[in-house]
Backbone as a chain_set.jsonl record, in Angstrom:
{"seq": "MNHTPGPWTLHAKHISGAYQITGAKGGALRIATITNAPNDQANALLIAAAPELLAALEYVVGFYDEWETSPVCNKARAAIANAKG", "coords": {"N": [[0.836, -1.164, 0.0], [0.509, 2.248, -0.734], [-0.049, 4.522, 0.779], [0.427, 6.413, 3.848], [0.529, 4.36, 6.652], [-2.257, 3.723, 8.841], [-3.081, 4.111, 12.328], [-4.485, 7.368, 11.675], [-4.229, 10.553, 13.174], [-6.189, 13.16, 14.437], [-5.494, 16.435, 15.261], [-6.44, 19.038, 17.373], [-7.438, 22.415, 16.485], [-4.714, 24.531, 15.889], [-2.828, 27.412, 17.033], [-2.583, 28.767, 14.678], [-4.988, 28.303, 13.529], [-5.467, 26.004, 12.145], [-6.316, 22.583, 11.502], [-4.479, 19.668, 12.195], [-3.47, 16.655, 10.731], [-1.976, 13.688, 11.479], [0.197, 10.895, 10.821], [1.073, 7.453, 11.537], [3.873, 6.211, 13.424], [4.572, 7.645, 15.773], [3.265, 10.025, 15.346], [4.755, 11.659, 13.787], [4.565, 12.059, 11.085], [3.185, 14.259, 8.915], [0.043, 14.326, 7.521], [-2.005, 15.949, 6.535], [-3.013, 19.392, 6.477], [-5.624, 21.292, 7.505], [-7.209, 24.182, 6.788], [-8.934, 27.289, 6.855], [-11.251, 26.4, 5.588], [-14.708, 26.037, 4.818], [-15.999, 23.948, 6.156], [-14.111, 22.927, 7.987], [-13.547, 21.327, 10.339], [-15.188, 19.039, 9.962], [-14.174, 18.114, 7.515], [-11.539, 17.544, 8.281], [-11.969, 15.501, 10.169], [-13.015, 13.496, 8.483], [-10.835, 12.995, 6.74], [-8.94, 12.096, 8.614], [-10.108, 9.694, 9.339], [-9.801, 8.112, 7.12], [-7.934, 5.795, 6.624], [-9.103, 3.842, 8.305], [-11.703, 3.692, 7.294], [-11.185, 2.741, 4.697], [-10.097, 0.209, 5.303], [-12.351, -0.962, 6.499], [-14.154, -1.072, 4.326], [-12.742, -2.82, 2.634], [-12.831, -5.122, 4.213], [-15.605, -5.631, 4.264], [-16.104, -6.157, 1.53], [-14.487, -8.428, 1.208], [-15.729, -10.178, 3.025], [-18.299, -10.495, 1.973], [-17.826, -11.604, -0.491], [-18.958, -13.608, -2.023], [-21.21, -12.486, -3.05], [-20.808, -11.3, -5.561], [-21.833, -9.56, -7.566], [-23.352, -7.786, -6.19], [-24.951, -4.669, -5.621], [-24.142, -3.169, -3.407], [-21.58, -4.205, -2.786], [-20.344, -3.604, -5.203], [-20.337, -0.788, -5.151], [-18.696, -0.433, -2.93], [-16.323, -1.611, -3.885], [-15.744, 0.221, -5.937], [-15.246, 2.555, -4.459], [-12.989, 1.731, -3.042], [-11.205, 1.366, -5.169], [-10.996, 4.034, -6.042], [-9.759, 5.157, -3.817], [-7.312, 3.877, -3.844], [-6.263, 4.557, -6.224]], "CA": [[0.0, 0.0, 0.0], [1.355, 3.415, -0.89], [-0.32, 5.628, 1.703], [0.954, 6.281, 5.205], [-0.348, 3.471, 7.404], [-3.026, 4.272, 9.948], [-4.146, 5.109, 12.392], [-4.18, 8.783, 11.539], [-4.724, 11.262, 14.346], [-6.591, 14.549, 14.25], [-5.095, 17.322, 16.344], [-7.313, 20.211, 17.415], [-6.91, 23.626, 15.849], [-3.554, 25.181, 16.481], [-2.906, 28.873, 17.07], [-2.736, 29.216, 13.293], [-6.357, 28.052, 13.104], [-5.487, 24.837, 11.268], [-6.33, 21.227, 12.035], [-3.371, 18.853, 11.71], [-3.681, 15.215, 10.723], [-0.672, 13.038, 11.417], [0.184, 9.453, 10.646], [1.716, 6.568, 12.507], [5.266, 6.475, 13.786], [4.652, 8.673, 16.796], [2.66, 11.279, 14.913], [5.774, 12.496, 13.157], [4.288, 12.231, 9.66], [2.019, 15.099, 8.657], [-0.774, 13.872, 6.406], [-2.722, 17.091, 5.975], [-3.341, 20.558, 7.289], [-6.913, 21.814, 7.044], [-7.36, 25.547, 7.268], [-9.752, 28.218, 6.078], [-12.297, 25.709, 4.839], [-16.006, 26.259, 5.476], [-16.325, 22.8, 7.012], [-12.78, 22.401, 8.26], [-13.529, 20.234, 11.313], [-15.781, 17.859, 9.33], [-13.204, 17.628, 6.525], [-10.406, 16.962, 8.994], [-12.412, 14.22, 10.73], [-13.128, 12.529, 7.392], [-9.487, 12.636, 6.305], [-8.304, 11.308, 9.667], [-10.73, 8.366, 9.374], [-9.621, 7.444, 5.823], [-7.398, 4.429, 6.667], [-10.07, 2.956, 8.943], [-12.8, 3.519, 6.34], [-10.694, 1.86, 3.634], [-10.001, -1.148, 5.858], [-13.709, -1.467, 6.693], [-14.697, -1.431, 3.012], [-12.053, -4.031, 2.175], [-13.371, -6.224, 5.005], [-16.965, -5.906, 3.786], [-16.014, -6.808, 0.217], [-13.959, -9.771, 1.429], [-16.711, -10.975, 3.746], [-19.433, -10.758, 1.094], [-17.284, -11.838, -1.828], [-19.832, -14.487, -2.808], [-22.218, -11.638, -3.688], [-19.909, -10.564, -6.445], [-22.492, -8.506, -8.331], [-24.184, -6.989, -5.302], [-24.737, -3.231, -5.763], [-23.394, -2.673, -2.248], [-20.174, -4.562, -2.976], [-19.83, -2.856, -6.35], [-20.046, 0.571, -4.678], [-17.528, -0.53, -2.057], [-15.155, -1.83, -4.75], [-15.46, 1.483, -6.633], [-14.629, 3.457, -3.494], [-11.638, 1.207, -2.788], [-10.396, 1.68, -6.35], [-10.727, 5.467, -6.011], [-8.808, 5.425, -2.742], [-6.009, 3.311, -4.18], [-5.782, 5.112, -7.495]], "C": [[0.89, 1.239, 0.0], [1.081, 4.55, 0.088], [0.324, 5.359, 3.066], [0.007, 5.398, 6.009], [-1.067, 4.195, 8.531], [-2.551, 3.689, 11.253], [-3.612, 6.513, 12.156], [-4.857, 9.507, 12.688], [-5.044, 12.708, 13.989], [-6.194, 15.34, 15.483], [-5.943, 18.59, 16.25], [-6.628, 21.417, 16.781], [-5.73, 24.187, 16.64], [-3.78, 26.687, 16.496], [-3.133, 29.43, 15.672], [-4.165, 29.032, 12.785], [-6.497, 26.837, 12.216], [-5.608, 23.55, 12.073], [-5.152, 20.486, 11.413], [-3.777, 17.389, 11.785], [-2.318, 14.584, 10.547], [-0.847, 11.534, 11.325], [0.907, 8.737, 11.755], [3.156, 7.02, 12.76], [5.373, 7.659, 14.735], [4.083, 10.013, 16.386], [3.628, 12.194, 14.21], [5.477, 12.782, 11.684], [3.029, 13.068, 9.454], [1.322, 14.608, 7.398], [-1.424, 15.065, 5.729], [-2.839, 18.202, 7.005], [-4.608, 21.147, 6.692], [-7.088, 23.203, 7.65], [-8.211, 26.364, 6.31], [-10.768, 27.534, 5.172], [-13.623, 25.922, 5.566], [-16.367, 25.156, 6.466], [-15.044, 22.133, 7.486], [-12.752, 21.264, 9.272], [-14.084, 18.955, 10.695], [-14.818, 17.266, 8.301], [-12.032, 16.943, 7.2], [-10.771, 15.613, 9.612], [-12.489, 13.14, 9.656], [-11.756, 12.069, 6.91], [-8.81, 11.749, 7.343], [-8.848, 9.885, 9.727], [-10.445, 7.543, 8.114], [-9.031, 6.032, 5.913], [-8.381, 3.424, 7.27], [-11.256, 2.681, 8.014], [-12.4, 2.575, 5.211], [-10.624, 0.416, 4.123], [-11.389, -1.756, 6.049], [-14.335, -1.881, 5.362], [-14.049, -2.704, 2.476], [-12.557, -5.261, 2.937], [-14.752, -6.62, 4.497], [-16.919, -6.642, 2.455], [-15.486, -8.23, 0.369], [-14.962, -10.698, 2.084], [-17.862, -11.403, 2.836], [-19.009, -11.063, -0.331], [-18.173, -12.739, -2.672], [-20.942, -13.698, -3.497], [-21.518, -10.706, -4.664], [-20.582, -9.407, -7.184], [-23.424, -7.656, -7.474], [-23.908, -5.498, -5.512], [-23.937, -2.635, -4.601], [-21.909, -2.963, -2.419], [-19.569, -3.82, -4.158], [-19.496, -1.418, -5.963], [-18.809, 0.566, -3.786], [-16.264, -0.734, -2.88], [-14.76, -0.545, -5.485], [-14.782, 2.484, -5.704], [-13.205, 3.033, -3.165], [-10.713, 1.557, -3.954], [-10.058, 3.168, -6.393], [-9.677, 5.802, -4.966], [-7.396, 4.959, -3.102], [-5.442, 3.81, -5.5], [-5.843, 4.132, -8.572]], "O": [[1.92, 1.262, 0.673], [1.903, 5.458, 0.215], [0.709, 4.234, 3.382], [-1.195, 5.659, 6.045], [-0.55, 5.157, 9.1], [-1.672, 2.828, 11.252], [-2.442, 6.803, 12.406], [-5.939, 9.115, 13.125], [-4.262, 13.386, 13.323], [-6.517, 14.961, 16.609], [-6.132, 19.14, 15.165], [-5.415, 21.434, 16.573], [-5.755, 24.296, 17.866], [-4.808, 27.174, 16.023], [-3.802, 30.45, 15.506], [-4.515, 29.55, 11.725], [-7.541, 26.65, 11.591], [-5.077, 23.438, 13.177], [-4.862, 20.662, 10.23], [-4.354, 16.941, 12.776], [-1.591, 14.891, 9.602], [-1.882, 10.979, 11.693], [1.297, 9.323, 12.765], [3.567, 8.101, 12.338], [6.174, 8.568, 14.518], [4.381, 11.032, 17.009], [3.355, 13.383, 14.049], [6.094, 13.674, 11.1], [1.929, 12.628, 9.785], [1.938, 14.489, 6.339], [-1.401, 15.185, 4.504], [-2.774, 17.982, 8.215], [-4.652, 21.463, 5.503], [-7.112, 23.366, 8.87], [-8.195, 26.143, 5.099], [-11.1, 28.049, 4.104], [-13.654, 25.982, 6.795], [-16.976, 25.422, 7.502], [-14.906, 20.913, 7.398], [-11.997, 20.31, 9.084], [-13.505, 17.886, 10.885], [-14.666, 16.046, 8.226], [-11.579, 15.888, 6.755], [-9.967, 14.682, 9.58], [-12.08, 12.002, 9.885], [-11.544, 10.875, 6.696], [-8.173, 10.757, 6.99], [-8.131, 8.966, 10.122], [-10.823, 6.373, 8.058], [-9.6, 5.123, 5.309], [-8.481, 2.29, 6.801], [-11.753, 1.556, 7.958], [-13.18, 1.71, 4.813], [-11.052, -0.498, 3.418], [-11.582, -2.944, 5.788], [-14.978, -2.928, 5.28], [-14.732, -3.568, 1.926], [-12.693, -6.333, 2.348], [-15.037, -7.805, 4.321], [-17.616, -7.639, 2.271], [-15.991, -9.146, -0.28], [-15.039, -11.877, 1.737], [-18.34, -12.534, 2.918], [-19.757, -10.804, -1.273], [-18.153, -12.654, -3.9], [-21.554, -14.2, -4.439], [-21.635, -9.483, -4.584], [-19.951, -8.373, -7.403], [-24.212, -6.878, -8.013], [-22.746, -5.098, -5.575], [-23.151, -1.707, -4.793], [-21.073, -2.081, -2.222], [-18.397, -3.447, -4.116], [-18.477, -0.884, -6.401], [-17.97, 1.461, -3.878], [-15.241, -0.104, -2.61], [-13.573, -0.259, -5.638], [-13.853, 3.182, -6.11], [-12.317, 3.875, -3.024], [-9.579, 1.991, -3.749], [-8.935, 3.529, -6.748], [-8.805, 6.638, -5.202], [-6.409, 5.579, -2.705], [-4.296, 3.525, -5.85], [-5.475, 4.437, -9.706]]}, "num_chains": 1, "name": "protein.A"}
């Protein structure tokens, strides 16, 4: 996998007014800085949850693999493909 492994951590707004999202390895890896966005807290929460969301979708698809043409699994597969490029 090419992205920074999870978990990712959301840090509250700093003095600069930005949310920081950091990756594993002691929080030393900055994933994103969210600032001056209309929905900055919601965006930061979604980004911080990305690795967990991806893992959950992969689990669902693996668990229900026998329903290969299920619309739910097809949507999950499409989201996984978008996340992985």
